[in-house]
C-alpha positions in Angstrom: -0.3 0.2 -0.3 1.3 3.6 -0.5 0.1 7.0 0.1 0.3 10.3 -1.8 3.4 10.9 -3.4 3.3 15.2 -3.2 6.1 17.0 -5.8 6.6 20.5 -4.4 8.0 23.3 -6.6 10.6 25.5 -5.4 11.6 28.8 -6.4 15.3 29.1 -7.3 16.6 33.1 -6.3 20.2 33.3 -8.2 22.4 36.1 -8.7 25.8 37.4 -10.2 28.5 37.6 -7.4 31.2 40.0 -7.8 34.7 38.3 -7.6 35.3 39.9 -4.4 32.2 38.5 -2.6 33.5 35.3 -4.2 37.2 35.6 -2.4 35.3 36.7 0.7 33.0 33.8 0.9 36.1 31.0 0.2 38.2 32.9 3.0 35.3 32.3 5.2 34.6 28.8 3.9 38.6 28.3 4.6 38.6 29.8 7.5 35.4 27.5 8.9 37.0 24.2 8.4 40.4 25.2 9.1 38.8 25.4 13.0 36.6 22.8 12.7 39.0 19.9 10.3 42.2 20.5 10.5 43.5 19.1 7.5 46.3 20.7 5.1 45.0 24.1 3.4 46.2 22.5 0.0 43.4 20.0 0.6 40.4 22.3 1.3 37.8 22.1 -0.9 36.2 25.2 -2.7 33.1 26.4 -2.9 31.5 24.9 -5.3 33.7 21.5 -4.4 32.3 21.6 -1.3 28.4 23.0 -3.4 28.9 19.8 -5.7 29.0 17.4 -2.5 25.5 18.0 -1.0 23.2 18.7 -4.5 24.9 16.0 -6.3 26.2 16.5 -9.4 24.5 16.3 -12.7 25.9 13.0 -14.0 25.2 11.2 -11.0 22.8 8.5 -11.6 18.9 9.3 -10.1 18.6 7.4 -6.8 14.9 5.9 -6.2 13.7 6.0 -2.7 11.2 5.5 -0.2 9.8 7.0 2.7 8.6 5.8 5.9 6.7 8.6 7.6 4.6 11.4 6.2 4.5 14.0 8.6 6.3 17.4 8.3 9.2 15.5 7.1 8.6 13.3 4.8 6.8 16.0 2.9 9.6 18.3 2.3 12.0 15.5 2.1 9.8 14.2 -1.2 9.6 18.2 -2.4 12.9 19.0 -2.3 14.7 15.0 -3.1 13.1 15.2 -7.0 15.6 18.4 -7.7 18.4 16.8 -6.2 18.5 14.2 -8.1 16.0 11.4 -6.3 12.9 9.5 -7.2 10.2 8.9 -4.3 9.1 5.9 -5.6 6.9 5.0 -2.6 5.4 6.8 0.3 4.2 4.8 3.5 2.6 6.6 6.4 2.7 5.3 9.9 -0.9 4.6 9.8 -1.1 2.5 6.4 2.4 0.7 7.9 1.2 -0.5 11.5 3.4 -2.9 12.6 5.7 -2.8 9.1 3.6 -4.9 7.6 3.9 -3.2 4.2 7.6 -3.4 4.3 7.6 -6.2 1.0 9.5 -7.1 -1.7 6.8 -5.9 -4.1 6.4 -2.4 -3.2 10.2 -2.0 -2.0 11.4 -3.4 -5.9 13.6 -1.2 -7.8 14.0 0.8 -4.3 17.5 2.2 -3.4 17.5 3.4 -0.2 14.8 3.6 2.7 14.7 7.1 4.6 12.6 6.3 7.7 10.9 9.6 9.9 8.4 7.9 11.7 8.1 7.2 15.3 10.6 5.6 18.4 7.3 2.7 18.4 7.6 2.0 15.0 11.3 2.8 13.6 13.0 -0.4 15.1 10.5 -3.3 13.4 10.6 -0.9 10.3 14.4 -0.9 10.2 14.6 -4.9 10.9 12.4 -4.8 8.0 14.0 -3.4 5.4 17.0 -4.5 6.0 15.6 -7.8 5.6 14.9 -6.7 2.0 19.2 -5.7 1.1 18.0 -2.7 1.2 19.9 0.8 2.9 19.1 3.5 5.2 18.7 6.4 6.1 17.0 7.0 9.6 16.0 10.1 11.2 13.5 8.9 13.8 14.3 9.8 17.3 13.7 8.0 20.8 15.1 4.9 19.8 19.2 5.4 20.4 18.7 3.2 23.7 18.6 0.2 21.4 21.7 1.1 19.4 23.4 -2.0 19.8 20.4 -4.1 18.7 19.9 -2.0 15.4 23.7 -2.3 15.0 23.7 -6.2 15.0 20.4 -5.9 12.6 22.1 -4.1 9.9 25.4 -6.3 10.4 23.1 -9.2 10.0 21.5 -8.4 7.1 24.6 -7.2 5.2 23.1 -3.2 4.2 23.8 0.0 5.3 22.9 2.3 7.5 23.2 6.2 8.7 21.4 7.6 11.3 21.3 10.5 13.1 19.5 12.2 16.1 19.5 15.3 13.3 20.5 15.4 9.6 21.2 19.4 9.8 24.4 20.2 8.8 25.1 23.3 10.8 23.8 21.3 13.9 26.9 18.5 13.4 29.1 21.3 12.6 27.3 22.9 16.7 28.3 19.6 17.8 32.1 20.2 16.7 32.0 23.7 18.3 30.5 22.0 21.8 32.9 19.9 21.8 35.6 22.7 21.2 34.1 25.1 24.5 33.8 22.4 26.8 36.8 21.1 26.0 38.5 24.8 26.5 36.2 25.5 29.7 36.7 22.1 31.2 39.9 24.5 33.3 37.9 26.6 34.2 35.5 25.4 37.4 33.7 28.6 37.7 31.6 28.1 34.8 28.8 25.6 35.0 27.3 24.2 32.0 23.3 24.0 31.5 21.7 23.2 27.9 18.2 24.1 26.9 16.7 23.6 23.8 13.5 24.4 22.0 10.7 22.6 20.0 7.2 23.6 18.2 4.7 22.0 21.0 3.8 18.7 18.6 7.4 17.5 19.2 6.2 14.1 21.0 10.4 12.9 22.9 11.9 15.2 25.0 14.3 16.4 25.2 15.1 15.6 22.4 17.5 13.4 20.7 20.1 16.1 19.5 20.2 17.7 22.9 21.2 13.8 24.5 24.0 13.3 21.5 24.9 16.6 22.8 25.7 15.5 26.0 27.1 12.5 25.3 29.4 13.8 22.8 30.5 16.8 25.9 30.2 15.2 29.3 33.5 13.6 29.3 34.9 17.1 29.0 33.4 18.0 32.0 34.4 15.5 34.4 32.2 15.4 37.5 30.0 18.9 36.7 26.4 17.8 35.8 25.3 19.6 32.0 21.3 19.9 33.0 19.2 19.8 30.2 15.9 21.4 30.0 13.2 21.0 27.2 10.6 23.8 26.1 7.3 22.8 23.6 5.7 25.6 22.4 3.7 26.9 19.3 5.5 25.8 16.6 9.1 26.8 16.7 11.0 23.9 14.2 14.1 23.7 16.7 16.5 25.3 18.7 19.6 24.2 21.2 21.2 26.5 23.2 24.9 25.4 25.3 26.1 28.1 28.0 28.7 28.6 30.3 27.5 30.7 33.6 29.8 31.5 36.3 29.2 34.5 37.9 30.8 37.7 36.0 29.5 36.6 33.1 27.5 33.5 30.2 28.7 32.7 27.2 26.2 31.1 25.1 26.2 28.8 22.2 23.1 28.6 20.0 22.0 26.8 17.2 18.5 27.7 15.4 16.9 26.4 12.6 14.9 28.5 10.1 13.0 24.8 8.9 13.0 22.0 7.6 15.0 22.3 4.8 18.4 21.7 6.0 17.3 18.6 7.7 15.8 17.4 4.5 19.0 18.3 2.5 21.3 16.0 4.8 18.9 12.9 4.8 19.3 13.0 1.0 23.6 13.6 1.1 22.7 10.7 3.4 20.7 8.6 1.3 23.5 9.4 -2.0 26.4 8.5 -0.1 25.2 5.1 1.6 24.1 3.4 -1.6 26.2 0.5 -2.1 27.6 0.4 1.0 27.6 -2.0 4.2 28.4 -0.8 8.0 26.4 1.4 10.6 27.2 4.8 10.1 26.5 8.2 12.2 25.9 11.1 10.3 29.3 12.2 11.7 30.6 9.7 9.4 29.5 11.4 5.9 30.5 14.3 7.3 34.4 13.7 7.5 36.6 15.9 6.4 38.1 12.8 4.2 34.5 11.9 3.0 34.2 15.9 2.7 37.6 16.2 0.1 36.7 13.3 -1.7 33.3 14.2 -2.8 34.4 17.0 -3.4 37.1 16.8 -5.4 35.5 13.9 -7.3 36.9 11.4 -5.7 
């Protein structure tokens, strides 16, 4: 059974940049790369290289997708996918795929990668059934990471590939690196108390968010005995904000990531979908965004 598929049209706004704009943009890019990825300057990709790595070049074949979950994220991915060189072959929302019974070889014929944005209660069974069909996965559903080793075993036993993340936003994953660097710096200054707040729309079911839990997991070791309290807010229609703070009697230092919409998450999920084609193994999105992977894709290696 399949649900309705939508393909949205998005206006492309382009303009001519001056040579100075290009130079300034590449200088900023090089600076960010040097801070986050300590690789030789001569190996830095250009801005065009990085853009190509994420958008997919025109000579790459179309990748056929199945979407499990057709909520806000599913709809955003379905609308963006054709513009990025993908074809959405199958869409199944939770209500037509209870207990995963519609994940069959007939429904998944011709599918290269399945993207799951469903619910914590459904995702593990979905993974099990999709992997059994020999189809690779990208999983953006949160709330299941307590069963990480169980899922790793499913993927490795089936001999398929899977990329998972609490958050597929490119910016959030760079934010993880900034958070790690900040925690390391503040580890020598115990007068600063760390804290983490996350704010999302009222429809988000899990709290704290998977992103907040991932930030805490990545930096807790740098904080030693200091606890990192996490505060969650669910209100209105906020796409997502994560704030890491370090507070002392004298001052407060804050790192903040604010999502403006869901397209950034969809771009990252589609990038992971193209990356995982033909691969076997259990990967985090951090593996996809490693400096070596970025350089190889940016330079066509």
